[in-house]
N, CA, C and O atoms as a GROMACS GRO file, in nm:
protein
  508
    1ALA      N    1   9.646   9.550  11.165
    1ALA     CA    2   9.606   9.600  11.108
    1ALA      C    3   9.424   9.680  11.075
    1ALA      O    4   9.372   9.766  11.004
    2ALA      N    5   9.381   9.566  11.197
    2ALA     CA    6   9.244   9.636  11.213
    2ALA      C    7   9.229   9.681  11.241
    2ALA      O    8   9.166   9.769  11.182
    3ALA      N    9   9.264   9.697  11.390
    3ALA     CA   10   9.334   9.849  11.517
    3ALA      C   11   9.328   9.972  11.401
    3ALA      O   12   9.228  10.037  11.372
    4ALA      N   13   9.418   9.982  11.360
    4ALA     CA   14   9.516  10.076  11.279
    4ALA      C   15   9.345  10.225  11.186
    4ALA      O   16   9.290  10.334  11.194
    5GLY      N   17   9.355  10.085  11.109
    5GLY     CA   18   9.258  10.104  11.005
    5GLY      C   19   9.078  10.180  11.080
    5GLY      O   20   9.022  10.280  11.033
    6LEU      N   21   9.030  10.106  11.188
    6LEU     CA   22   8.919  10.132  11.322
    6LEU      C   23   9.011  10.306  11.410
    6LEU      O   24   8.966  10.399  11.477
    7ALA      N   25   9.086  10.288  11.382
    7ALA     CA   26   9.164  10.390  11.477
    7ALA      C   27   9.184  10.525  11.345
    7ALA      O   28   9.201  10.643  11.374
    8VAL      N   29   9.178  10.483  11.234
    8VAL     CA   30   9.208  10.612  11.161
    8VAL      C   31   9.036  10.633  11.113
    8VAL      O   32   8.994  10.744  11.079
    9HIS      N   33   8.943  10.500  11.116
    9HIS     CA   34   8.832  10.564  11.156
    9HIS      C   35   8.733  10.637  11.185
    9HIS      O   36   8.629  10.666  11.125
   10ALA      N   37   8.797  10.676  11.328
   10ALA     CA   38   8.825  10.714  11.442
   10ALA      C   39   8.776  10.884  11.424
   10ALA      O   40   8.676  10.954  11.442
   11ALA      N   41   8.926  10.898  11.374
   11ALA     CA   42   8.949  10.979  11.346
   11ALA      C   43   8.937  11.093  11.286
   11ALA      O   44   8.970  11.209  11.309
   12TYR      N   45   8.851  11.004  11.154
   12TYR     CA   46   8.827  11.080  11.075
   12TYR      C   47   8.681  11.152  11.066
   12TYR      O   48   8.640  11.245  10.997
   13CYS      N   49   8.597  11.038  11.200
   13CYS     CA   50   8.451  11.078  11.227
   13CYS      C   51   8.484  11.195  11.296
   13CYS      O   52   8.392  11.276  11.289
   14VAL      N   53   8.593  11.239  11.366
   14VAL     CA   54   8.609  11.311  11.512
   14VAL      C   55   8.636  11.465  11.408
   14VAL      O   56   8.598  11.582  11.415
   15ALA      N   57   8.724  11.384  11.316
   15ALA     CA   58   8.728  11.543  11.203
   15ALA      C   59   8.593  11.639  11.163
   15ALA      O   60   8.552  11.755  11.154
   16GLU      N   61   8.557  11.497  11.146
   16GLU     CA   62   8.406  11.570  11.057
   16GLU      C   63   8.294  11.589  11.115
   16GLU      O   64   8.191  11.614  11.052
   17ARG      N   65   8.301  11.578  11.284
   17ARG     CA   66   8.167  11.586  11.356
   17ARG      C   67   8.143  11.699  11.440
   17ARG      O   68   8.048  11.740  11.506
   18SER      N   69   8.334  11.762  11.398
   18SER     CA   70   8.366  11.845  11.515
   18SER      C   71   8.447  11.982  11.376
   18SER      O   72   8.525  12.072  11.409
   19ARG      N   73   8.419  11.968  11.294
   19ARG     CA   74   8.400  12.075  11.135
   19ARG      C   75   8.305  12.130  11.188
   19ARG      O   76   8.194  12.094  11.226
   20GLY      N   77   8.404  12.293  11.186
   20GLY     CA   78   8.275  12.416  11.212
   20GLY      C   79   8.243  12.443  11.351
   20GLY      O   80   8.134  12.496  11.373
   21SER      N   81   8.328  12.411  11.460
   21SER     CA   82   8.247  12.391  11.570
   21SER      C   83   8.363  12.501  11.714
   21SER      O   84   8.338  12.507  11.835
   22ASP      N   85   8.464  12.559  11.652
   22ASP     CA   86   8.535  12.613  11.658
   22ASP      C   87   8.488  12.771  11.623
   22ASP      O   88   8.459  12.831  11.520
   23PRO      N   89   8.497  12.808  11.788
   23PRO     CA   90   8.427  12.955  11.758
   23PRO      C   91   8.506  13.129  11.645
   23PRO      O   92   8.618  13.180  11.651
   24PRO      N   93   8.407  13.161  11.575
   24PRO     CA   94   8.417  13.176  11.460
   24PRO      C   95   8.527  13.262  11.478
   24PRO      O   96   8.616  13.221  11.404
   25GLU      N   97   8.577  13.393  11.560
   25GLU     CA   98   8.708  13.460  11.593
   25GLU      C   99   8.814  13.390  11.548
   25GLU      O  100   8.881  13.420  11.450
   26TRP      N  101   8.833  13.279  11.633
   26TRP     CA  102   8.949  13.230  11.527
   26TRP      C  103   9.019  13.252  11.466
   26TRP      O  104   9.131  13.305  11.471
   27SER      N  105   8.893  13.169  11.325
   27SER     CA  106   8.897  13.192  11.268
   27SER      C  107   8.962  13.306  11.181
   27SER      O  108   9.066  13.299  11.116
   28ARG      N  109   8.888  13.397  11.193
   28ARG     CA  110   8.899  13.513  11.173
   28ARG      C  111   9.093  13.635  11.175
   28ARG      O  112   9.172  13.692  11.101
   29ASN      N  113   9.060  13.599  11.339
   29ASN     CA  114   9.215  13.553  11.306
   29ASN      C  115   9.362  13.489  11.307
   29ASN      O  116   9.479  13.523  11.329
   30ALA      N  117   9.295  13.387  11.273
   30ALA     CA  118   9.388  13.297  11.242
   30ALA      C  119   9.437  13.308  11.062
   30ALA      O  120   9.542  13.268  11.012
   31CYS      N  121   9.314  13.382  10.987
   31CYS     CA  122   9.306  13.399  10.783
   31CYS      C  123   9.325  13.572  10.813
   31CYS      O  124   9.242  13.627  10.741
   32ARG      N  125   9.390  13.659  10.877
   32ARG     CA  126   9.456  13.780  10.820
   32ARG      C  127   9.534  13.781  10.748
   32ARG      O  128   9.543  13.688  10.669
   33GLY      N  129   9.655  13.924  10.746
   33GLY     CA  130   9.709  13.967  10.699
   33GLY      C  131   9.761  13.867  10.550
   33GLY      O  132   9.675  13.820  10.475
   34ARG      N  133   9.907  13.846  10.529
   34ARG     CA  134   9.939  13.705  10.416
   34ARG      C  135   9.849  13.595  10.442
   34ARG      O  136   9.834  13.530  10.338
   35TYR      N  137   9.771  13.542  10.555
   35TYR     CA  138   9.715  13.445  10.547
   35TYR      C  139   9.565  13.454  10.502
   35TYR      O  140   9.494  13.357  10.529
   36LYS      N  141   9.501  13.574  10.429
   36LYS     CA  142   9.396  13.591  10.450
   36LYS      C  143   9.374  13.498  10.342
   36LYS      O  144   9.276  13.442  10.392
   37GLY      N  145   9.390  13.440  10.233
   37GLY     CA  146   9.311  13.376  10.214
   37GLY      C  147   9.292  13.245  10.238
   37GLY      O  148   9.202  13.185  10.179
   38ARG      N  149   9.365  13.190  10.319
   38ARG     CA  150   9.367  13.032  10.309
   38ARG      C  151   9.218  12.967  10.379
   38ARG      O  152   9.111  13.024  10.398
   39GLU      N  153   9.248  12.868  10.398
   39GLU     CA  154   9.113  12.799  10.514
   39GLU      C  155   9.138  12.777  10.641
   39GLU      O  156   9.257  12.782  10.670
   40LEU      N  157   9.073  12.756  10.715
   40LEU     CA  158   9.149  12.726  10.822
   40LEU      C  159   9.090  12.585  10.820
   40LEU      O  160   8.992  12.554  10.754
   41ASP      N  161   9.165  12.499  10.904
   41ASP     CA  162   9.053  12.356  10.870
   41ASP      C  163   9.202  12.278  10.981
   41ASP      O  164   9.309  12.222  10.957
   42PRO      N  165   9.137  12.310  11.082
   42PRO     CA  166   9.269  12.249  11.276
   42PRO      C  167   9.225  12.103  11.259
   42PRO      O  168   9.260  12.031  11.354
   43ARG      N  169   9.168  12.052  11.179
   43ARG     CA  170   9.111  11.870  11.232
   43ARG      C  171   9.114  11.876  11.080
   43ARG      O  172   9.002  11.825  11.072
   44GLY      N  173   9.142  11.892  10.972
   44GLY     CA  174   9.074  11.757  10.873
   44GLY      C  175   9.233  11.816  10.770
   44GLY      O  176   9.230  11.799  10.649
   45VAL      N  177   9.374  11.890  10.844
   45VAL     CA  178   9.525  11.895  10.802
   45VAL      C  179   9.589  11.826  10.897
   45VAL      O  180   9.704  11.789  10.873
   46PRO      N  181   9.545  11.804  10.986
   46PRO     CA  182   9.643  11.734  11.113
   46PRO      C  183   9.550  11.589  11.057
   46PRO      O  184   9.623  11.490  11.041
   47HIS      N  185   9.418  11.568  11.029
   47HIS     CA  186   9.448  11.395  10.962
   47HIS      C  187   9.494  11.317  10.801
   47HIS      O  188   9.513  11.200  10.768
   48GLY      N  189   9.496  11.382  10.764
   48GLY     CA  190   9.554  11.401  10.644
   48GLY      C  191   9.680  11.411  10.677
   48GLY      O  192   9.714  11.299  10.637
   49ASN      N  193   9.787  11.463  10.724
   49ASN     CA  194   9.893  11.474  10.757
   49ASN      C  195   9.939  11.281  10.842
   49ASN      O  196  10.013  11.185  10.819
   50TYR      N  197   9.866  11.312  10.912
   50TYR     CA  198   9.873  11.137  11.027
   50TYR      C  199   9.804  11.042  10.913
   50TYR      O  200   9.835  10.930  10.952
   51MET      N  201   9.740  11.030  10.811
   51MET     CA  202   9.760  10.925  10.684
   51MET      C  203   9.851  10.869  10.625
   51MET      O  204   9.887  10.757  10.590
   52GLY      N  205   9.897  11.024  10.621
   52GLY     CA  206  10.104  11.075  10.518
   52GLY      C  207  10.142  10.920  10.648
   52GLY      O  208  10.150  10.801  10.618
   53MET      N  209  10.153  10.963  10.745
   53MET     CA  210  10.223  10.886  10.799
   53MET      C  211  10.213  10.757  10.849
   53MET      O  212  10.317  10.693  10.866
   54LEU      N  213  10.136  10.722  10.869
   54LEU     CA  214  10.043  10.559  10.842
   54LEU      C  215  10.058  10.482  10.714
   54LEU      O  216  10.063  10.359  10.717
   55GLY      N  217  10.066  10.561  10.582
   55GLY     CA  218  10.114  10.471  10.481
   55GLY      C  219  10.227  10.522  10.432
   55GLY      O  220  10.269  10.517  10.316
   56VAL      N  221  10.276  10.573  10.528
   56VAL     CA  222  10.414  10.540  10.583
   56VAL      C  223  10.511  10.380  10.550
   56VAL      O  224  10.581  10.321  10.468
   57LEU      N  225  10.453  10.372  10.677
   57LEU     CA  226  10.455  10.247  10.833
   57LEU      C  227  10.405  10.154  10.739
   57LEU      O  228  10.480  10.058  10.725
   58ALA      N  229  10.311  10.151  10.674
   58ALA     CA  230  10.192  10.031  10.588
   58ALA      C  231  10.288  10.030  10.488
   58ALA      O  232  10.271   9.915  10.447
   59GLY      N  233  10.353  10.064  10.437
   59GLY     CA  234  10.454  10.084  10.247
   59GLY      C  235  10.619  10.006  10.301
   59GLY      O  236  10.682   9.924  10.233
   60LEU      N  237  10.664  10.069  10.462
   60LEU     CA  238  10.735   9.977  10.498
   60LEU      C  239  10.701   9.810  10.522
   60LEU      O  240  10.745   9.700  10.488
   61ALA      N  241  10.629   9.851  10.576
   61ALA     CA  242  10.533   9.706  10.672
   61ALA      C  243  10.587   9.575  10.497
   61ALA      O  244  10.668   9.489  10.465
   62VAL      N  245  10.470   9.653  10.443
   62VAL     CA  246  10.474   9.575  10.266
   62VAL      C  247  10.570   9.540  10.147
   62VAL      O  248  10.559   9.462  10.052
   63GLY      N  249  10.680   9.637  10.191
   63GLY     CA  250  10.778   9.631  10.104
   63GLY      C  251  10.932   9.553  10.149
   63GLY      O  252  10.987   9.475  10.072
   64GLY      N  253  10.981   9.585  10.270
   64GLY     CA  254  11.050   9.534  10.363
   64GLY      C  255  10.979   9.327  10.323
   64GLY      O  256  11.036   9.253  10.243
   65ALA      N  257  10.842   9.283  10.410
   65ALA     CA  258  10.791   9.149  10.395
   65ALA      C  259  10.848   9.088  10.216
   65ALA      O  260  10.889   8.972  10.205
   66PHE      N  261  10.841   9.197  10.069
   66PHE     CA  262  10.830   9.106   9.958
   66PHE      C  263  10.929   9.192   9.876
   66PHE      O  264  10.924   9.200   9.754
   67LYS      N  265  11.034   9.266   9.966
   67LYS     CA  266  11.143   9.254   9.900
   67LYS      C  267  11.222   9.157   9.836
   67LYS      O  268  11.261   9.178   9.721
   68HIS      N  269  11.250   9.050   9.895
   68HIS     CA  270  11.292   8.982   9.858
   68HIS      C  271  11.268   8.908   9.744
   68HIS      O  272  11.352   8.826   9.710
   69LEU      N  273  11.195   8.918   9.698
   69LEU     CA  274  11.038   8.865   9.616
   69LEU      C  275  11.132   8.872   9.436
   69LEU      O  276  11.175   8.802   9.345
   70PHE      N  277  11.119   9.012   9.482
   70PHE     CA  278  11.196   9.109   9.376
   70PHE      C  279  11.316   9.156   9.362
   70PHE      O  280  11.321   9.260   9.296
   71PRO      N  281  11.413   9.116   9.400
   71PRO     CA  282  11.570   9.105   9.447
   71PRO      C  283  11.605   9.200   9.306
   71PRO      O  284  11.577   9.201   9.186
   72LEU      N  285  11.708   9.302   9.433
   72LEU     CA  286  11.746   9.389   9.267
   72LEU      C  287  11.903   9.407   9.298
   72LEU      O  288  11.961   9.431   9.404
   73HIS      N  289  11.946   9.389   9.178
   73HIS     CA  290  12.150   9.338   9.186
   73HIS      C  291  12.159   9.485   9.144
   73HIS      O  292  12.116   9.574   9.070
   74TYR      N  293  12.276   9.440   9.279
   74TYR     CA  294  12.390   9.621   9.201
   74TYR      C  295  12.440   9.601   9.076
   74TYR      O  296  12.476   9.495   9.023
   75PRO      N  297  12.440   9.742   9.021
   75PRO     CA  298  12.502   9.781   8.861
   75PRO      C  299  12.603   9.738   8.831
   75PRO      O  300  12.677   9.702   8.922
   76GLY      N  301  12.642   9.725   8.710
   76GLY     CA  302  12.710   9.647   8.642
   76GLY      C  303  12.870   9.727   8.629
   76GLY      O  304  12.978   9.673   8.604
   77SER      N  305  12.846   9.859   8.653
   77SER     CA  306  12.956   9.991   8.594
   77SER      C  307  12.866  10.114   8.605
   77SER      O  308  12.745  10.100   8.622
   78GLY      N  309  12.899  10.183   8.600
   78GLY     CA  310  12.931  10.410   8.657
   78GLY      C  311  12.868  10.391   8.613
   78GLY      O  312  12.790  10.323   8.680
   79ALA      N  313  12.813  10.420   8.454
   79ALA     CA  314  12.674  10.357   8.334
   79ALA      C  315  12.568  10.440   8.358
   79ALA      O  316  12.517  10.552   8.354
   80SER      N  317  12.559  10.221   8.411
   80SER     CA  318  12.414  10.142   8.422
   80SER      C  319  12.373  10.202   8.592
   80SER      O  320  12.256  10.207   8.630
   81ALA      N  321  12.462  10.234   8.662
   81ALA     CA  322  12.413  10.269   8.812
   81ALA      C  323  12.391  10.443   8.782
   81ALA      O  324  12.314  10.508   8.852
   82PHE      N  325  12.449  10.489   8.698
   82PHE     CA  326  12.390  10.632   8.669
   82PHE      C  327  12.218  10.659   8.577
   82PHE      O  328  12.108  10.707   8.605
   83VAL      N  329  12.262  10.614   8.496
   83VAL     CA  330  12.129  10.486   8.432
   83VAL      C  331  11.963  10.526   8.562
   83VAL      O  332  11.878  10.611   8.588
   84ARG      N  333  12.000  10.425   8.589
   84ARG     CA  334  11.892  10.329   8.713
   84ARG      C  335  11.868  10.458   8.753
   84ARG      O  336  11.782  10.519   8.689
   85ALA      N  337  11.966  10.559   8.912
   85ALA     CA  338  11.895  10.647   9.030
   85ALA      C  339  11.838  10.758   8.904
   85ALA      O  340  11.744  10.822   8.950
   86VAL      N  341  11.869  10.797   8.760
   86VAL     CA  342  11.738  10.892   8.739
   86VAL      C  343  11.706  10.848   8.731
   86VAL      O  344  11.736  10.793   8.836
   87VAL      N  345  11.569  10.714   8.643
   87VAL     CA  346  11.536  10.702   8.580
   87VAL      C  347  11.445  10.647   8.758
   87VAL      O  348  11.322  10.649   8.762
   88GLY      N  349  11.476  10.631   8.805
   88GLY     CA  350  11.446  10.494   8.963
   88GLY      C  351  11.406  10.681   9.046
   88GLY      O  352  11.295  10.699   9.097
   89ASN      N  353  11.529  10.815   9.044
   89ASN     CA  354  11.486  10.931   9.140
   89ASN      C  355  11.354  11.007   9.088
   89ASN      O  356  11.257  11.058   9.143
   90GLY      N  357  11.407  10.990   8.925
   90GLY     CA  358  11.241  11.067   8.852
   90GLY      C  359  11.112  10.995   8.861
   90GLY      O  360  11.007  11.054   8.884
   91GLY      N  361  11.122  10.843   8.839
   91GLY     CA  362  10.976  10.833   8.894
   91GLY      C  363  10.910  10.880   8.994
   91GLY      O  364  10.809  10.948   9.013
   92LEU      N  365  11.026  10.803   9.081
   92LEU     CA  366  10.949  10.913   9.200
   92LEU      C  367  10.873  11.001   9.223
   92LEU      O  368  10.757  11.023   9.257
   93LEU      N  369  11.010  11.070   9.182
   93LEU     CA  370  10.954  11.265   9.175
   93LEU      C  371  10.768  11.222   9.141
   93LEU      O  372  10.658  11.243   9.193
   94ALA      N  373  10.844  11.134   8.991
   94ALA     CA  374  10.667  11.179   8.889
   94ALA      C  375  10.531  11.124   8.911
   94ALA      O  376  10.421  11.133   8.857
   95LEU      N  377  10.611  11.036   9.060
   95LEU     CA  378  10.461  10.954   9.113
   95LEU      C  379  10.406  10.994   9.287
   95LEU      O  380  10.300  10.968   9.344
   96PHE      N  381  10.522  11.062   9.333
   96PHE     CA  382  10.489  11.138   9.436
   96PHE      C  383  10.405  11.269   9.407
   96PHE      O  384  10.302  11.322   9.448
   97GLU      N  385  10.530  11.301   9.290
   97GLU     CA  386  10.403  11.511   9.241
   97GLU      C  387  10.297  11.456   9.199
   97GLU      O  388  10.195  11.512   9.240
   98GLY      N  389  10.269  11.307   9.090
   98GLY     CA  390  10.147  11.323   9.041
   98GLY      C  391  10.036  11.309   9.157
   98GLY      O  392   9.919  11.346   9.168
   99ILE      N  393  10.110  11.252   9.222
   99ILE     CA  394   9.923  11.188   9.314
   99ILE      C  395   9.892  11.301   9.381
   99ILE      O  396   9.783  11.359   9.388
  100GLY      N  397  10.040  11.336   9.448
  100GLY     CA  398  10.029  11.534   9.492
  100GLY      C  399   9.961  11.661   9.414
  100GLY      O  400   9.911  11.765   9.457
  101ALA      N  401   9.970  11.634   9.342
  101ALA     CA  402   9.860  11.713   9.201
  101ALA      C  403   9.774  11.718   9.157
  101ALA      O  404   9.722  11.823   9.121
  102ALA      N  405   9.707  11.563   9.139
  102ALA     CA  406   9.540  11.471   9.183
  102ALA      C  407   9.483  11.463   9.289
  102ALA      O  408   9.371  11.412   9.300
  103THR      N  409   9.587  11.537   9.432
  103THR     CA  410   9.457  11.484   9.542
  103THR      C  411   9.415  11.646   9.600
  103THR      O  412   9.487  11.743   9.626
  104PRO      N  413   9.297  11.631   9.604
  104PRO     CA  414   9.192  11.737   9.623
  104PRO      C  415   9.213  11.838   9.766
  104PRO      O  416   9.249  11.766   9.859
  105ARG      N  417   9.205  11.935   9.794
  105ARG     CA  418   9.172  11.961   9.990
  105ARG      C  419   9.052  11.879  10.010
  105ARG      O  420   9.042  11.797  10.102
  106GLN      N  421   8.962  11.903   9.922
  106GLN     CA  422   8.788  11.829   9.966
  106GLN      C  423   8.766  11.752   9.892
  106GLN      O  424   8.819  11.747   9.780
  107PRO      N  425   8.668  11.660   9.944
  107PRO     CA  426   8.624  11.576  10.042
  107PRO      C  427   8.742  11.548  10.143
  107PRO      O  428   8.844  11.496  10.098
  108LEU      N  429   8.733  11.580  10.283
  108LEU     CA  430   8.795  11.489  10.343
  108LEU      C  431   8.865  11.314  10.289
  108LEU      O  432   8.970  11.275  10.239
  109ARG      N  433   8.741  11.255  10.333
  109ARG     CA  434   8.785  11.120  10.315
  109ARG      C  435   8.886  11.063  10.188
  109ARG      O  436   8.957  10.963  10.177
  110LEU      N  437   8.855  11.183  10.093
  110LEU     CA  438   8.971  11.157   9.958
  110LEU      C  439   9.065  11.166   9.948
  110LEU      O  440   9.152  11.097   9.896
  111TYR      N  441   9.064  11.308  10.028
  111TYR     CA  442   9.234  11.356  10.008
  111TYR      C  443   9.280  11.281  10.128
  111TYR      O  444   9.380  11.220  10.090
  112ALA      N  445   9.255  11.250  10.278
  112ALA     CA  446   9.312  11.172  10.331
  112ALA      C  447   9.358  10.989  10.263
  112ALA      O  448   9.437  10.906  10.306
  113ALA      N  449   9.275  10.989  10.159
  113ALA     CA  450   9.315  10.804  10.139
  113ALA      C  451   9.436  10.811  10.001
  113ALA      O  452   9.536  10.744   9.973
  114LEU      N  453   9.360  10.941   9.929
  114LEU     CA  454   9.502  10.980   9.866
  114LEU      C  455   9.583  11.015   9.923
  114LEU      O  456   9.671  10.946   9.871
  115ARG      N  457   9.664  11.108  10.041
  115ARG     CA  458   9.807  11.090  10.072
  115ARG      C  459   9.827  10.908  10.128
  115ARG      O  460   9.926  10.842  10.096
  116PHE      N  461   9.669  10.833  10.244
  116PHE     CA  462   9.753  10.705  10.238
  116PHE      C  463   9.813  10.672  10.145
  116PHE      O  464   9.921  10.615  10.154
  117LEU      N  465   9.748  10.706  10.018
  117LEU     CA  466   9.886  10.575   9.846
  117LEU      C  467   9.928  10.667   9.849
  117LEU      O  468  10.044  10.626   9.860
  118LYS      N  469   9.943  10.818   9.848
  118LYS     CA  470  10.131  10.834   9.818
  118LYS      C  471  10.242  10.813   9.853
  118LYS      O  472  10.350  10.792   9.799
  119TYR      N  473  10.174  10.830  10.021
  119TYR     CA  474  10.280  10.808  10.090
  119TYR      C  475  10.325  10.612  10.125
  119TYR      O  476  10.424  10.549  10.163
  120TRP      N  477  10.230  10.592  10.096
  120TRP     CA  478  10.241  10.406  10.098
  120TRP      C  479  10.339  10.332  10.013
  120TRP      O  480  10.429  10.254  10.044
  121LEU      N  481  10.281  10.399   9.849
  121LEU     CA  482  10.355  10.410   9.763
  121LEU      C  483  10.494  10.385   9.759
  121LEU      O  484  10.556  10.290   9.709
  122VAL      N  485  10.557  10.546   9.856
  122VAL     CA  486  10.678  10.545   9.800
  122VAL      C  487  10.802  10.476   9.878
  122VAL      O  488  10.917  10.492   9.837
  123PRO      N  489  10.767  10.388  10.013
  123PRO     CA  490  10.912  10.300  10.098
  123PRO      C  491  10.819  10.203   9.966
  123PRO      O  492  10.879  10.255   9.872
  124VAL      N  493  10.742  10.125   9.911
  124VAL     CA  494  10.774  10.001   9.840
  124VAL      C  495  10.769  10.050   9.744
  124VAL      O  496  10.702   9.979   9.669
  125TYR      N  497  10.816  10.170   9.678
  125TYR     CA  498  10.874  10.230   9.477
  125TYR      C  499  11.059  10.185   9.574
  125TYR      O  500  11.106  10.074   9.553
  126ILE      N  501  11.116  10.259   9.645
  126ILE     CA  502  11.202  10.323   9.673
  126ILE      C  503  11.320  10.130   9.754
  126ILE      O  504  11.440  10.106   9.737
  127LEU      N  505  11.206  10.035   9.837
  127LEU     CA  506  11.216   9.933   9.912
  127LEU      C  507  11.260   9.855   9.787
  127LEU      O  508  11.288   9.735   9.796
   0.00000   0.00000   0.00000
């Protein structure tokens, strides 16, 4: 966990330090035509994506380690299984999309932390 934390911090530092170091013509070429309104962030976006992947792995580790403490028994009837599926998927969708809607693109540290939380909660919720 400590090594993963140090790796994430190092990736964040690289992303922040190298912000704006690309030649301006790259941004002009990448953000034209139908992409004209977009902001080019070739380091911050991948950093956020890596945080999401790290969150999934951490969530699987936590969920797998503690799922024996909260056993989920099989439903007794088809109606019970249907209600459980609707409530479970609805809760998962609300959790995932709710955190996604509340996640700003800037500052990068907050964006990456909320992506980690969002993707960490999904496997914990499922398991």
